[in-house]
Steps between C-alpha positions, in 0.01 A plus 500: 500500500722243330218335304418837338863604444471520120230768523792743542810297421350392168518853355881539492526137386249577223717788382819296526360208297276713269184304583159570350187529715410132471850384595499743792161369613630141487807592707296668773255209504746209526536515882122503525479179292731294721362652818152399388575147383677415826207611716301177479783267612607754761146516637485119516837482676393772745194293598709186536827621656413838651532851364808603696750255351362535147510879518859501628634259236322683219656835586841343548491337155421834335794697645757377239262582214469862609879532530568342159273747323788748497707267281241445224587649160261351243121505482478123546719516812273764651195286426644187662619682812166680521327160509720386789469829686122492456461192721498743792154609388363160599548595864146636515337157484723395791470807718124547472399165660796523739370830638129409492544189714587716801158670503132423539284492188338838568846663516673324214403756235684776685795275584548395138455861394781614729727230356390591147598862563845376408385565144605858581851376421408575139485867602818475707676374187390816318657717771824307554597371154495839316719653771753216473499519120550878500803483733667164430348364176250217460757235597484619861134402535555118492785526752299703750183293455687171546643620832157620614341165416771304680471712815120473505523123449728462802284729715189308403648168608614623841187702583219276375332185633327194352127565458275348772364217284827401340598242765184311590268561205409205279681524170268511194570251225659626181205365299251693711703817458522464123124435469439848641627641171180373333268658756266750322530749786878496471473572128264793564734658752791439265331710232431785742854493635645505150337844465567658840850358557598440139387853418701640790816318394460577129432870553779529758747361249374721218439841656856632521542437129155649437586828673836524321353443154155660532584807708879525440599491867851414612550154653507628860184709456322219316581249774376741768168552322463128431538442873168686544347180367730240654510641853124508576466179301719337763452662840120527481463126464466485878208742478345273238532208738324694774217599263463136392476383861235764570284498184579168333721409208227520235381856569853636518616326182186610313562865596866473399411377152259789441758760607758342267247487216444876515868590549628277220238645264635850562865389483436325168427818307802585281643846442272629225525806275168591334413752231127579488348693212268775627301777329785742565789271408688214661515449876808313620465304821729279706358225720723299730620453855782717626756350738322625813156357416663179377689457828189566710304236310793261528505558876128412519566179309787415735274541804226288341735218399659495847158446656407244234812292558408465866131430439569215256723329756228544759287273280776238529542518878121474543451196275830309517639547853681163501649528152595864483853435377389289204208724402712813550756347267244431227334842528839669528612317187205647309575848632867467418434374149280805450791716612730311262278529194391860543838678447559290189152578369547868587817508291340313210202736499726806493712353217184404309275804554746774589259605777656485844168513688404173332635332815209647695256400228610142563454541877152646445404187306626265772297683766187473284546123489550486877182693572297266280672196656426620854136578424421155367736273697492650851134595532455300817763711680346840426322524835763334717 
């Protein structure tokens, strides 16, 4: 919820500071950058010191950043605080191995999926932030979110336990952990995760603005419709984990990519006005997606990406059971960097082409690359 705060909060800030689309994209993406870069060291620390203490300290460090957001006045101040606040996004590479270590291998996909359903906080942000902004102004959002984070941090510490292997397990060497970053399998899963998770983050950050500018909805309505993507994209991650346990990570991920390929192709088509010369004169036609069809397709993409996020991490738990924190950090870094770059690229494409659906054209291209990558690099897993 806090990591995606600028998906809604960024719009009144954009108006206040008179930002263009590229500057707005950079602002929304800054928390994703820091949350991504911190994932590798956090994953390493989680393997070495235990997920519970690392998770607690990380959340505690981010509370002041959320509170200080209210006092920012310039664009540079917002960017710097967004970087600090974004560290909270690194919690995923801590929590995933922390949760998985409590379960047997054949149940880890579902367990990690249940934990990953916390991505639904992106949808919760779209319900809560517009209501706070409408009643109290945007400055109320950082105050409320800071209190929520502090309370959850305290509750986590008093109602959680060190994972079973944290006390007696042999600690991996730092060199061995860093060498995992060169593993070809880790690189393959990083590319896939950059699409399924990076795409989820990028689209979540961009959709409220998209609805406001493309379909002229008010902020509250736009946030509600955007939640049709964010909510299934979060809560159905547990379902994706169950599917991965049952049918295998490869088959599930392969199906996800094909669904996204079709949906992004349809979403890419811009609003088009055509004039066709016929034997009896000119025939005027309009081709484009209305808000209802657009939202339905977006919902389908949200479901597919939720399942894909779980299936990619099932690959990790199957192949790297002893180094899940480190590998989760590397793969999470790739996914987060995708989520960081996409809003910026979305804004640049809109400023350059003037076509708002160009964001989905970009996503269509990334899925094409993933399908080709999977076909040639993961052949041996097709029948597993």
